Rosetta silent file (secondary structure, phi, psi, omega in degrees, C-alpha in Angstrom):
SEQUENCE: MGWSQGQAAKKLNISIPAFSKIETGLTEINIKRLHQIAELFKVSTVDILSKQDEHPMLMDAEKINGLKARISEKEGEIIKLQKRIIELFEELEKR
SCORE:     score description
SCORE:     0.000 S_00000001
   1 L     0.000   -9.886  179.426    0.000    0.000    0.000 S_00000001
   2 L    80.307   12.874 -179.868    3.048    2.253    0.203 S_00000001
   3 L   -85.673  151.875  170.923    2.452    3.144    3.843 S_00000001
   4 L   -76.875  167.637  175.828    5.201    3.598    6.390 S_00000001
   5 H   -59.649  -38.768 -179.941    5.162    1.413    9.481 S_00000001
   6 H   -62.190  -42.979  179.928    3.911    4.428   11.402 S_00000001
   7 H   -65.627  -45.111  179.447    1.000    4.983    9.049 S_00000001
   8 H   -64.286  -43.044  179.476   -0.010    1.319    9.091 S_00000001
   9 H   -59.967  -43.033 -179.757    0.343    1.150   12.879 S_00000001
  10 H   -61.773  -42.104  179.834   -1.854    4.224   13.279 S_00000001
  11 H   -65.103  -29.139  178.497   -4.543    2.700   11.047 S_00000001
  12 H   -90.782   -3.285 -179.462   -4.448   -0.449   13.202 S_00000001
  13 L    61.151   43.281  176.561   -4.446    1.636   16.403 S_00000001
  14 L  -133.591  168.668  179.901   -1.204    0.056   17.655 S_00000001
  15 L   -76.676  160.974  177.317    2.305    1.330   18.298 S_00000001
  16 H   -61.870  -45.358  177.714    5.017    1.288   15.653 S_00000001
  17 H   -60.121  -37.460  178.569    7.098   -1.250   17.626 S_00000001
  18 H   -64.577  -42.238  178.301    4.037   -3.495   17.950 S_00000001
  19 H   -64.578  -41.741  179.657    3.437   -3.292   14.199 S_00000001
  20 H   -60.408  -41.859  179.118    7.111   -3.986   13.511 S_00000001
  21 H   -65.449  -36.117  176.155    6.996   -7.096   15.689 S_00000001
  22 H   -66.558  -47.485 -176.275    3.943   -8.337   13.799 S_00000001
  23 H   -61.034  -37.373 -177.781    5.547   -7.566   10.448 S_00000001
  24 H   -92.549   -2.121  177.409    8.766   -9.409   11.298 S_00000001
  25 L    82.198   14.866 -179.879    7.041  -12.332   12.974 S_00000001
  26 L   -79.605  -14.492 -179.277    8.411  -11.595   16.453 S_00000001
  27 L  -132.400  145.827  176.474    4.966  -11.593   17.994 S_00000001
  28 L   -83.229  144.828  176.889    1.973  -13.855   17.641 S_00000001
  29 L  -119.995  154.311  178.660   -1.324  -12.253   16.677 S_00000001
  30 L   -87.854  172.077 -177.238   -4.847  -13.386   17.344 S_00000001
  31 H   -61.235  -38.434 -179.730   -7.493  -14.026   14.697 S_00000001
  32 H   -61.240  -45.533  179.497   -9.168  -10.676   15.323 S_00000001
  33 H   -66.287  -40.474  178.167   -5.915   -8.777   14.643 S_00000001
  34 H   -58.967  -43.679  178.399   -5.222  -10.969   11.589 S_00000001
  35 H   -64.658  -40.935  178.897   -8.653  -10.103   10.208 S_00000001
  36 H   -61.382  -43.746  179.402   -8.076   -6.398   10.940 S_00000001
  37 H   -65.225  -43.717  179.265   -4.755   -6.491    9.053 S_00000001
  38 H   -59.505  -44.402  178.601   -6.311   -8.357    6.139 S_00000001
  39 H   -63.176  -43.316 -178.973   -9.083   -5.767    5.858 S_00000001
  40 H   -60.099  -43.577 -177.522   -6.621   -2.894    6.057 S_00000001
  41 L   -93.106    6.823  175.449   -4.452   -4.291    3.262 S_00000001
  42 L    56.060   47.180  174.402   -7.457   -5.505    1.262 S_00000001
  43 L  -133.411  167.960  178.073   -6.395   -9.163    1.202 S_00000001
  44 L   -87.637  157.834  176.403   -7.915  -12.290    2.699 S_00000001
  45 H   -62.742  -32.871  177.452   -6.665  -13.853    5.901 S_00000001
  46 H   -63.233  -41.508  177.256   -5.950  -16.985    3.847 S_00000001
  47 H   -59.926  -43.832 -179.693   -3.682  -14.943    1.566 S_00000001
  48 H   -62.677  -47.647 -177.074   -1.750  -13.651    4.561 S_00000001
  49 H   -68.346  -37.185 -176.886   -1.354  -17.100    6.084 S_00000001
  50 H   -76.172  -26.250 -177.837   -0.469  -18.855    2.834 S_00000001
  51 H   -99.111    1.693 -175.894    2.131  -16.297    1.787 S_00000001
  52 H   -56.550  -44.337 -177.800    3.724  -15.863    5.199 S_00000001
  53 H   -70.458  -20.852 -178.637    6.671  -18.139    4.432 S_00000001
  54 H   -87.813  -13.598 -174.845    7.301  -16.372    1.131 S_00000001
  55 L   -67.782  123.637 -177.261    7.478  -12.869    2.602 S_00000001
  56 L   -67.361  -17.907 -177.971   11.049  -11.552    2.303 S_00000001
  57 L   -84.546  -15.179 -179.637   10.717   -9.469    5.482 S_00000001
  58 L   -80.730  138.720 -178.165   10.029  -12.445    7.727 S_00000001
  59 L  -116.631  149.540  176.494   13.057  -13.914    9.444 S_00000001
  60 L   -79.650  165.396 -174.949   13.622  -17.334   10.884 S_00000001
  61 H   -60.197  -37.384 -178.935   14.294  -17.791   14.593 S_00000001
  62 H   -62.375  -43.780  179.497   18.005  -18.462   14.069 S_00000001
  63 H   -66.765  -41.204  179.125   18.511  -15.156   12.267 S_00000001
  64 H   -62.319  -45.129  178.934   16.475  -13.300   14.885 S_00000001
  65 H   -62.782  -37.366  176.502   18.514  -14.834   17.707 S_00000001
  66 H   -63.240  -42.414  178.423   21.710  -13.843   15.907 S_00000001
  67 H   -66.707  -38.962  177.528   20.487  -10.275   15.594 S_00000001
  68 H   -61.947  -41.234  178.961   19.459  -10.212   19.253 S_00000001
  69 H   -63.231  -42.376  178.530   22.962  -11.364   20.213 S_00000001
  70 H   -64.082  -40.318  178.222   24.524   -8.620   18.081 S_00000001
  71 H   -62.632  -44.668  179.161   22.227   -6.019   19.657 S_00000001
  72 H   -60.854  -41.457  177.810   23.181   -7.214   23.120 S_00000001
  73 H   -61.432  -46.223  179.959   26.853   -7.007   22.175 S_00000001
  74 H   -65.047  -37.616  177.351   26.419   -3.465   20.852 S_00000001
  75 H   -61.845  -40.044  176.417   24.528   -2.446   23.994 S_00000001
  76 H   -61.015  -41.905  177.288   27.498   -3.668   26.034 S_00000001
  77 H   -63.160  -40.979  179.423   29.828   -1.556   23.904 S_00000001
  78 H   -63.257  -42.702  179.702   27.578    1.479   24.389 S_00000001
  79 H   -61.980  -43.069  177.922   27.577    1.013   28.157 S_00000001
  80 H   -61.226  -42.819  179.151   31.397    0.851   28.180 S_00000001
  81 H   -65.755  -39.315  177.736   31.584    4.025   26.099 S_00000001
  82 H   -62.913  -41.472  177.955   29.121    5.804   28.373 S_00000001
  83 H   -62.958  -41.095 -179.958   31.205    4.848   31.408 S_00000001
  84 H   -65.273  -39.261  177.749   34.346    6.145   29.689 S_00000001
  85 H   -61.776  -42.991  178.777   32.628    9.445   28.862 S_00000001
  86 H   -62.480  -44.405  178.374   31.633    9.834   32.516 S_00000001
  87 H   -59.304  -45.817 -179.928   35.203    9.081   33.615 S_00000001
  88 H   -64.019  -40.461  178.426   36.595   11.654   31.199 S_00000001
  89 H   -63.160  -43.346  179.401   34.047   14.236   32.307 S_00000001
  90 H   -65.023  -39.087  176.097   34.914   13.641   35.959 S_00000001
  91 H   -61.455  -42.238  179.492   38.630   13.957   35.172 S_00000001
  92 H   -62.877  -39.357 -179.780   37.941   17.225   33.383 S_00000001
  93 H   -67.171  -31.079 -179.163   35.996   18.580   36.372 S_00000001
  94 H   -70.169  -23.816 -176.413   38.919   17.798   38.713 S_00000001
  95 L   -77.387    0.000    0.000   41.266   20.030   36.704 S_00000001
């Protein structure tokens, strides 16, 4: 439909992160939500379910777990950098 995630999420009355999790398969949805999505995108629920495995945006669990591990690693790096910034700031204040 050419909508952004934000636009689609707004039409479904959900948050962008919630829509993203649905879109990437990270969250399970109930039949009511599936029907709502089908109506919004003007397709049948059967079309959504039958084409789910073919959708290029859906990731398998192994890939998702790999990405989660990378995110966790990057978060650790960010925390170390934040600590170093604080240390440098404190050193600067002592001068």
